[in-house]
C-alpha positions as CSV (number, residue, x, y, z in Angstrom):
1,A,5.9,-23.4,-19.0
2,L,3.4,-20.8,-19.9
3,S,4.6,-17.4,-21.0
4,V,2.3,-14.4,-20.6
5,P,3.0,-10.7,-20.8
6,Y,1.5,-10.1,-17.3
7,N,3.3,-9.9,-13.9
8,N,2.3,-9.3,-10.4
9,G,4.8,-6.5,-9.7
10,L,2.2,-3.9,-8.9
11,V,0.4,-6.1,-6.4
12,E,3.7,-7.1,-4.7
13,G,4.8,-3.5,-4.5
14,T,1.4,-2.6,-2.9
15,N,1.7,-5.5,-0.4
16,N,5.2,-4.3,0.5
17,K,4.0,-0.8,1.2
18,I,1.2,-2.1,3.4
19,K,3.6,-4.2,5.4
20,L,5.9,-1.2,5.9
21,L,2.9,0.8,7.1
22,K,1.9,-2.0,9.5
23,R,5.4,-2.0,11.0
24,S,5.4,1.8,11.4
25,A,1.8,1.9,12.7
26,F,2.6,-0.3,15.7
27,G,1.0,1.3,18.7
28,Y,-2.0,2.8,16.9
29,R,-5.0,2.7,19.2
30,K,-7.5,1.9,16.5
31,H,-7.3,-0.2,13.4
32,E,-9.3,2.5,11.6
33,H,-6.2,4.7,11.7
34,L,-4.1,2.1,9.9
35,F,-6.9,1.5,7.3
36,A,-7.1,5.3,6.7
37,R,-3.4,5.4,6.2
38,V,-3.5,2.6,3.7
39,Y,-6.3,4.2,1.8
40,W,-4.4,7.6,1.8
41,M,-1.3,5.8,0.5
42,Q,-3.3,4.4,-2.4
43,A,-4.7,7.7,-3.4
44,P,-3.1,9.2,-6.5
45,A,-0.7,12.1,-5.9
46,V,-2.1,15.5,-6.7
47,H,0.5,18.1,-7.8
48,S,-0.2,21.8,-7.7
49,I,1.8,24.6,-9.1
């Protein structure tokens, strides 16, 4: 077996979030709305004081 310090946790987490969005977006009229939500989810959070 090969042991490396890398894992795919970040990708698996992103895929899980997209799957959750797909389930909650059932009934959207356009696929563009789902894609926009996925892009918005991936944007870094901006905190203001």
